[in-house]
C-alpha positions in Angstrom: -8.3 313.8 -8.8 -9.5 310.6 -10.5 -11.8 308.2 -8.5 -11.3 304.5 -8.3 -13.5 301.6 -7.0 -13.2 297.9 -7.5 -15.3 295.0 -6.0 -14.6 291.3 -6.0 -17.4 289.4 -4.2 -20.3 287.0 -4.4 -23.0 289.4 -5.5 -23.6 291.6 -8.6 -21.4 294.7 -8.6 -22.4 297.0 -11.5 -24.9 299.1 -9.6 -22.6 299.3 -6.6 -19.8 300.4 -8.8 -21.9 303.2 -10.2 -22.9 304.2 -6.6 -19.2 304.3 -5.8 -18.5 306.6 -8.7 -21.3 308.9 -7.6 -19.7 309.2 -4.2 -16.4 310.1 -5.9 -17.9 312.8 -8.1 -16.6 315.4 -5.6 -13.0 314.7 -6.7 -13.6 316.3 -10.1 -13.6 314.4 -13.4 -14.5 314.7 -17.1 -15.3 311.1 -18.1 -16.3 307.8 -16.4 -16.4 304.1 -17.1 -16.7 300.6 -15.6 -15.7 297.1 -16.5 -17.0 293.7 -15.3 -16.1 290.2 -16.3 -18.9 288.9 -18.6 -18.4 285.2 -19.4 -14.8 285.5 -18.4 -14.0 288.6 -20.5 -14.0 292.2 -19.5 -17.0 294.2 -20.8 -16.6 297.9 -20.6 -19.0 300.8 -20.6 -17.5 304.3 -20.8 -18.7 307.8 -21.5 -17.4 311.4 -21.7 -18.9 313.9 -19.3 -20.7 313.2 -16.1 -21.8 309.9 -14.6 -25.3 310.4 -16.0 -23.8 309.8 -19.4 -22.2 306.6 -18.2 -25.5 305.5 -16.6 -27.3 306.1 -19.9 -24.7 304.0 -21.8 -25.0 301.2 -19.1 -28.8 301.3 -19.3 -28.7 301.0 -23.1 -26.4 298.0 -22.9 -26.4 296.5 -19.4 -23.9 294.0 -18.1 -23.1 292.6 -14.7 -20.9 290.2 -12.8 -19.5 289.5 -9.3 -16.3 291.3 -10.0 -15.5 294.7 -11.6 -13.8 298.0 -11.5 -14.9 301.6 -12.2 -13.3 305.0 -12.6 -13.9 308.7 -12.9 -11.1 310.4 -15.0 -9.7 313.9 -14.7 -7.8 314.3 -18.0 -4.0 314.6 -18.0 -2.8 312.8 -21.2 -5.3 312.9 -23.9 -8.6 314.7 -24.5 -11.6 313.9 -22.2 -13.5 311.7 -24.6 -14.8 308.1 -24.5 -11.7 306.6 -26.2 -9.5 308.0 -23.5 -11.9 307.2 -20.6 -10.9 304.4 -18.2 -10.9 301.4 -17.8 -8.3 300.7 -20.4 -8.0 297.3 -21.9 -5.1 295.4 -23.6 -5.5 291.7 -24.4 -6.5 290.0 -21.1 -5.7 293.0 -18.9 -8.0 295.9 -17.9 -6.8 298.7 -15.7 -7.9 301.9 -14.0 -5.3 304.5 -12.9 -5.0 307.7 -10.9 -1.8 309.6 -11.4 0.8 310.1 -14.1 3.2 307.5 -15.6 6.2 309.7 -16.4 8.0 307.2 -18.5 5.0 306.1 -20.6 6.6 307.2 -23.9 9.6 305.1 -23.2 7.4 302.1 -22.4 5.3 302.6 -25.5 8.3 302.7 -27.7 9.5 299.5 -26.2 6.1 297.8 -26.6 5.7 299.1 -30.2 9.0 297.4 -31.0 7.4 294.1 -29.8 4.5 294.6 -32.2 2.0 296.1 -29.7 -0.5 298.8 -30.7 -2.2 301.6 -28.8 -5.7 303.1 -29.2 -5.6 306.0 -26.8 -3.6 309.1 -26.0 -3.2 308.2 -22.4 -0.3 307.2 -20.3 -2.4 304.7 -18.5 -2.9 302.4 -21.5 0.8 301.7 -21.5 0.4 300.0 -18.1 -2.2 297.6 -19.4 -0.2 296.8 -22.5 3.0 296.3 -20.4 1.3 293.8 -18.1 -0.5 291.9 -20.9 2.8 291.6 -22.8 4.4 290.0 -19.7 1.5 287.6 -19.5 1.9 286.7 -23.1 5.4 285.8 -22.3 4.1 283.1 -19.9 3.9 284.5 -16.4 1.0 284.9 -14.0 -1.0 288.1 -13.5 0.6 288.6 -10.1 4.1 288.2 -11.5 3.3 290.4 -14.4 2.0 293.2 -12.2 5.0 292.8 -9.8 7.4 293.2 -12.7 5.5 296.1 -14.3 5.5 298.1 -11.0 9.3 298.0 -11.0 9.3 299.6 -14.4 6.9 302.5 -13.7 8.1 306.0 -12.9 5.8 308.6 -11.6 2.7 308.6 -9.3 0.0 306.1 -9.5 -2.9 304.2 -7.9 -3.7 301.2 -10.1 -6.3 298.5 -10.0 -6.1 295.5 -12.5 -8.9 293.2 -13.7 -7.9 290.0 -15.7 -9.9 288.0 -18.2 -10.6 284.5 -16.8 -9.8 285.5 -13.2 -13.2 286.0 -11.5 -11.7 286.0 -8.0 -8.8 288.4 -8.4 -8.2 292.2 -8.4 -4.7 293.6 -7.9 -4.2 297.1 -6.6 -1.0 299.2 -6.2 -0.1 302.7 -5.0 2.9 305.0 -5.3 2.3 308.7 -4.7 -1.5 308.4 -5.0 -3.7 306.9 -2.2 -5.5 303.5 -2.4 -7.4 301.8 0.3 -8.6 298.2 0.7 -12.0 297.5 2.2 -12.7 294.2 3.9 -16.3 292.8 3.7 -18.1 289.6 4.4 -17.1 287.4 1.4 -16.1 290.5 -0.5 -13.1 292.8 -0.9 -13.0 296.3 -2.2 -10.4 298.7 -3.5 -10.9 302.5 -3.6 -9.2 305.8 -4.0 -10.3 306.9 -0.6 -12.6 305.9 2.3 -15.6 307.7 0.6 -15.4 305.1 -2.2 -15.8 302.0 0.1 -17.4 303.5 3.2 -21.0 302.5 2.6 -19.8 298.9 1.7 -17.6 298.3 4.8 -16.2 300.2 7.8 -13.1 298.0 7.9 -10.3 299.4 5.7 -6.5 299.0 5.2 -4.7 302.2 4.1 -1.9 301.0 1.8 1.4 302.5 2.5 3.7 304.1 -0.1 4.9 301.4 -2.5 2.4 298.8 -1.3 0.5 296.5 -3.7 -2.4 294.2 -2.8 -3.9 291.0 -4.1 -7.6 291.1 -3.5 -10.0 288.1 -3.5 -13.4 287.3 -2.0 -11.6 285.9 1.0 -9.6 289.1 1.7 -6.4 290.8 0.7 -2.7 290.0 0.8 -0.5 293.1 1.0 3.1 293.3 -0.3 5.5 296.2 0.3 7.7 297.9 -2.3 10.3 295.1 -1.9 7.6 292.6 -2.7 7.6 291.2 0.8 4.3 290.1 2.3 3.4 292.5 5.1 0.6 293.1 7.6 -1.0 296.5 7.6 -3.4 297.6 10.4 -7.1 297.4 9.8 -8.8 300.8 10.6 -12.5 301.3 11.5 -14.1 304.1 9.6 -16.0 306.7 11.5 -19.6 307.0 10.4 -19.1 310.5 8.8 -16.4 309.0 6.5 -18.8 306.6 5.0 -21.7 308.8 4.0 -22.3 312.3 2.6 -25.6 313.9 1.5 -26.8 317.4 0.6 -29.8 317.2 2.9 -32.1 320.1 2.2 -29.4 322.2 0.5 -29.1 322.8 -3.3 -25.4 322.1 -3.4 -22.8 320.5 -1.2 -21.0 323.8 -1.2 -24.0 325.5 0.4 -24.4 322.8 3.0 -20.7 323.0 3.8 -20.8 326.7 4.2 -23.6 326.3 6.7 -21.8 323.5 8.6 -18.9 325.8 9.4 -20.0 327.0 12.9 -20.4 323.4 14.0 -17.1 322.0 12.5 -15.0 325.0 13.5 -16.3 324.5 17.1 -15.4 320.8 16.8 -11.9 321.7 15.6 -11.3 324.3 18.3 -12.4 321.7 20.9 -9.4 319.6 19.8 -7.1 322.5 20.8 -8.8 324.7 23.5 -9.4 323.2 26.9 -12.2 324.0 29.2 -9.9 326.2 31.3 -9.0 328.1 28.1 -5.5 326.7 27.8 -4.4 325.2 24.5 -3.1 321.7 24.2 -0.8 320.7 21.4 -0.1 317.1 20.2 3.0 315.1 20.1 4.9 317.4 22.5 4.9 320.3 20.0 6.8 323.2 21.6 7.2 326.3 19.5 9.9 327.7 21.8 12.2 325.1 20.3 12.0 326.6 16.8 13.5 329.7 15.3 11.0 330.0 12.6 8.1 328.2 10.9 8.0 327.3 7.2 4.4 326.9 6.0 3.9 325.1 2.7 0.5 324.4 1.0 -1.4 324.7 -2.3 -4.4 326.8 -3.3 -6.9 327.7 -0.6 -4.7 326.0 2.0 -1.8 328.3 1.1 -4.0 331.4 1.8 -4.8 329.9 5.2 -1.0 329.7 5.7 -0.6 333.4 4.6 -3.2 334.5 7.2 -1.5 332.4 9.8 1.8 334.2 9.0 0.3 337.4 10.4 -1.0 335.6 13.5 2.3 333.8 14.3 4.4 337.0 13.8 2.0 339.3 15.6 0.9 337.1 18.4 3.9 334.8 19.0 6.7 337.0 17.5 7.8 333.9 15.5 9.1 334.5 12.0 7.2 332.7 9.3 7.8 331.9 5.6 4.9 330.7 3.4 5.6 328.8 0.2 3.4 327.5 -2.6 4.1 323.7 -2.5 4.5 323.4 -6.3 7.4 325.8 -6.2 9.0 325.1 -2.8 11.6 322.4 -3.6 12.4 323.7 -7.1 13.8 326.9 -5.7 16.1 324.8 -3.5 15.5 326.8 -0.4 18.1 327.2 2.3 16.7 325.2 5.1 17.5 325.7 8.8 17.1 322.6 11.0 15.9 324.9 13.7 12.7 325.6 11.8 9.4 323.8 12.0 8.1 322.8 8.6 4.3 322.9 8.6 2.3 321.5 5.8 -1.4 322.2 5.2 -3.7 320.0 3.2 -7.4 319.1 3.4 -7.0 315.7 1.8 -3.5 315.0 3.1 -2.7 313.6 -0.3 -1.8 316.7 -2.3 1.1 315.6 -4.4 3.2 318.8 -4.3 2.7 319.3 -0.6 3.7 315.6 0.1 6.8 316.1 -2.0 7.7 319.2 -0.1 7.3 317.4 3.2 9.7 314.7 2.1 12.1 317.3 1.0 12.1 318.8 4.5 12.4 315.5 6.2 15.4 314.6 4.1 16.9 317.9 5.2 16.5 317.0 8.9 13.6 319.4 9.7 10.8 318.6 12.2 7.6 318.3 10.1 4.0 318.9 11.1 0.9 318.2 9.1 -2.4 320.1 9.5 -4.8 317.8 7.7 -8.5 316.8 7.6 -7.8 313.1 7.0 -5.7 311.6 9.8 -4.9 308.4 7.9 -3.6 310.3 4.8 -0.1 310.1 3.4 0.9 313.5 4.6 -0.3 312.7 8.1 1.4 309.3 8.2 4.8 310.7 7.1 4.8 313.9 9.3 6.5 313.9 12.7 3.5 315.8 14.2 -0.2 315.6 13.2 -2.4 318.6 13.8 -6.0 317.7 13.0 -8.9 319.7 11.5 -12.3 318.2 12.1 -14.3 319.5 9.1 -15.6 316.1 8.1 -15.8 315.1 4.5 -15.8 318.1 2.2 -17.5 317.2 -1.1 -17.7 320.5 -2.9 -14.5 321.1 -5.0 -14.2 324.7 -3.8 -13.0 324.5 -0.2 -15.1 326.2 2.4 -15.4 324.5 5.8 -11.9 322.9 5.4 -10.5 326.4 5.0 -12.1 327.9 8.1 -11.2 324.8 10.2 -7.6 325.3 9.0 -7.8 328.9 10.1 -9.2 327.9 13.5 -6.5 325.4 14.1 -3.8 327.8 13.0 -5.1 330.6 15.2 -5.0 328.2 18.2 -1.4 327.2 17.3 -0.4 330.9 17.1 -1.8 331.5 20.6 -0.1 328.4 21.9 3.2 329.5 20.3 2.8 333.0 21.9 2.4 331.4 25.3 5.2 329.0 24.9 7.6 331.7 23.7 6.7 334.2 26.4 5.2 336.6 23.9 1.9 336.4 25.6 1.1 336.6 29.3 -1.2 334.0 30.8 -4.1 336.5 30.8 -3.5 337.5 27.1 -3.4 333.9 26.0 -6.6 333.2 27.9 -8.3 336.2 26.3 -7.3 335.0 22.9 -8.6 331.5 23.6 -11.9 332.9 24.8 -12.1 334.8 21.5 -11.5 331.7 19.6 -14.3 329.9 21.3 -16.6 332.8 20.4 -15.9 332.4 16.6 -18.6 329.7 15.9 -21.3 332.0 17.3 -20.1 334.9 15.1 -20.0 332.7 12.1 -23.6 331.9 12.6 -24.3 335.6 12.7 -22.3 336.0 9.5 -24.5 333.5 7.8 -27.3 336.1 8.2 -25.7 338.2 5.5 -27.0 335.7 2.8 -30.1 337.6 2.0 -28.2 340.8 1.2 -25.6 338.8 -0.8 -28.3 337.1 -2.9 -29.7 340.4 -3.8 -26.4 341.7 -5.2 -25.4 338.4 -6.9 -27.4 339.0 -10.1 -25.5 342.2 -10.9 -22.1 340.7 -10.0 -22.9 337.7 -12.2 -22.8 339.9 -15.3 -19.3 341.2 -14.5 -16.3 340.3 -16.7 -13.6 341.2 -14.2 -13.7 341.6 -10.4 -11.1 343.0 -8.0 -10.8 342.1 -4.3 -8.9 344.3 -1.9 -7.7 343.9 1.6 -5.0 344.9 4.1 -3.2 342.9 6.7 -4.8 339.5 7.2 -7.6 340.6 4.8 -5.1 340.6 1.8 -4.8 336.8 1.7 -8.6 336.6 2.4 -9.0 338.8 -0.7 -6.9 336.3 -2.6 -9.1 333.5 -1.4 -12.2 335.5 -2.3 -10.9 336.0 -5.9 -10.0 332.3 -6.1 -13.5 331.2 -5.0 -15.2 333.4 -7.6 -12.9 332.2 -10.3 -13.3 328.5 -9.4 -17.1 328.3 -9.4 -18.4 331.2 -11.5 -15.7 331.4 -14.1 -15.5 335.2 -13.8 -12.0 336.6 -13.9 -11.1 337.9 -10.5 -7.9 339.0 -8.8 -7.0 339.8 -5.2 -4.6 342.6 -4.2 -3.2 344.2 -1.2 -5.1 347.5 -1.0 -1.9 349.5 -0.7 -0.6 348.1 -4.0 -3.6 349.5 -5.9 -1.7 352.5 -7.2 1.2 350.3 -8.3 -0.6 349.0 -11.3 -4.0 347.4 -10.6 -5.9 350.7 -10.6 -5.4 350.7 -14.4 -8.0 347.9 -14.6 -10.7 350.1 -13.1 -13.3 351.4 -15.5 -16.9 352.4 -15.1 -18.9 349.7 -13.4 -15.9 347.4 -12.5 -16.9 345.6 -9.3 -14.3 346.1 -6.5 -15.0 344.0 -3.4 -13.3 345.4 -0.3 -12.8 343.3 2.9 -12.3 345.8 5.7 -13.6 345.7 9.2 -13.3 348.9 11.1 -9.9 348.3 12.6 -6.7 350.4 12.8 -6.1 350.0 9.0 -9.7 351.0 8.0 -8.9 354.6 7.2 -6.1 353.6 4.9 -8.3 351.1 3.1 -11.0 353.8 2.9 -8.6 356.0 0.9 -8.2 353.2 -1.6 -11.9 352.9 -1.9 -12.1 356.6 -2.6 -9.6 356.1 -5.4 -11.5 353.4 -7.2 -14.9 355.0 -6.6 -13.6 358.2 -8.3 -12.9 356.0 -11.4 -16.4 354.6 -11.6 -15.9 351.3 -9.7 -18.9 349.5 -8.3 -17.9 349.1 -4.6 -19.0 346.1 -2.4 -17.8 346.6 1.1 -17.7 343.7 3.6 -17.3 345.3 7.0 -19.0 345.8 10.4 -21.7 348.3 11.0 -19.2 351.0 12.1 -17.2 350.5 8.9 -20.3 350.6 6.6 -21.5 353.8 8.3 -18.1 355.5 7.9 -18.0 354.6 4.2 -21.6 355.5 3.5 -20.7 358.6 1.4 -19.1 356.2 -1.2 -22.5 354.4 -1.5 -21.0 350.9 -1.5 -23.2 347.8 -1.6 -22.7 346.8 2.0 -22.4 343.3 3.6 -22.7 343.8 7.3 -20.5 341.2 9.1 -20.6 341.0 12.9 -18.0 342.9 14.9 -15.3 340.4 15.9 -12.0 340.4 17.8 -9.1 340.9 15.4 -7.8 337.4 15.9 -10.9 335.6 14.8 -12.3 338.2 12.3 -10.7 336.5 9.2 -12.5 333.3 10.2 -15.8 335.1 10.5 -15.3 337.2 7.4 -14.6 334.1 5.3 -18.3 333.3 5.5 -19.7 336.2 3.5 -16.7 335.9 1.1 -17.8 332.3 0.4 -21.5 333.1 0.2 -20.8 335.9 -2.4 -18.9 333.5 -4.7 -21.6 330.8 -4.2 -24.6 333.0 -5.1 -22.9 334.5 -8.1 -22.2 331.0 -9.4 -25.8 330.0 -8.7 -27.0 333.0 -10.6 -24.8 332.1 -13.6 -26.0 328.5 -13.5 -22.6 326.9 -13.3 -21.8 323.5 -11.8 -21.1 324.8 -8.3 -19.9 321.5 -6.7 -17.9 320.2 -9.6 -16.6 323.3 -11.5 -15.0 322.6 -14.9 -11.4 321.4 -15.1 -10.9 321.2 -11.3 -10.3 318.3 -9.0 -10.9 318.1 -5.3 -7.6 316.5 -4.4 -4.7 317.1 -6.7 -2.7 313.9 -6.4 -0.3 314.5 -9.3 2.2 317.3 -10.0 
């Protein structure tokens, strides 16, 4: 969601603030701004649109100082324009905010009654006015922020800058992440490690409810009870500090091509040299009667694929929920279940709330995350890592396949622990898993054929994706990818459901993308292909050579994926599905890495 960076130090900060915003572009945003103290007063530069617009505004009217804050905004309250862009200023207080202040209307009414005025449509401005009002009543900035935090309802990461205070930033978090970076004579505040990584490798991950007073000398951290506390200092890995496209046109393309490497790295965290599988924190699936998987978006489709694996390989019942709906349906929870939460960032607000709901109900919780220091990881009983590295493109690619790789390994381990797999069967599955990166490299060779068909697909108005078994959720993921980055309407369906309504959408030339390796379900899927072909659909078949040969009479546009063991085939087939969406978006000329209206990490409900 929104990106935050603040610097208090002994050197000019403006250019470094802009650099920090560039590193945070992957989070998704629609306006940007910065503020520095100029002769003791906050001077702001803001612009709607991309950071280039802010750079132009800054170049036209430059300003600099040794302390400042900067922000990329993803609009929630108020249109994405310059007026609503952060930082927001009220009197002596300037603030940047990620999250949603749920009681902002109540606060505004109270402050209106005291004669205060507002100039934006945002919830964030109410925070600045609230703190400035308290300072007008004679208390210090620290006291004013402390008092304001007790009044705020909702989720937030906040950083405050004060007129006349050139050695003071105050940051706070509740529901949205915030990190403190420790430098030499400088201190940094950021929405994640990517914001501060190139400035320092020493960071403090603030815990839920923490707030921090940052000066050049360092940071003092207080907990939600306003007691001074000591939080551990973590050392960032090198790959958390930098990210570059290299020779690729987009981060998404780069991350698609990184998948064989990062999937291999993830699998190495689970599969031993002797082809046994190790699980962390004493995780034993034989202790659980079922698994409850909760996630959002692409991560939820990884969970849906995992449901097939757990039930088929381990004979372990699985339920999959969309995190934003999970606790509101008030599910009947069995304390004999393992609650498994999947999130790339580990900060997804709905998923975090679902985890807390399950913990309160007494369930064992496990987190499958790409960021081990994230809120979800810290609050879960068991942490299951993916090792995708930083994913910059908003549309998830390598995080998805690393999630699949880890989940497949978990399913095999569960099968062994529960006696559903013999030792030889478990070893064979583990051997297949370790072969997945090689086959993903082979799948990347489909790119030339995919590029050739992207031009025609880019002119489509509607696209249908079909699949059976594990390829049904992969069809859902393919449709989501196409929607996200090309803005073409797309829907994924279970192929067997075609006659129950979706076939009405087929007209002459409608693209129908079918994901169907030549497996035991292929003949049934081929019948569905016949049905749509008879109604004029333009078929695209993602299959192996045997499947393409058998469907040749339908004259589909073929994408030849390598033949793969059924366990790992969804991981391998994800690659051409991603490449297809990518090249259609490139053909259309959309903003592939930062598609409109989307954010990388959704840290508010």
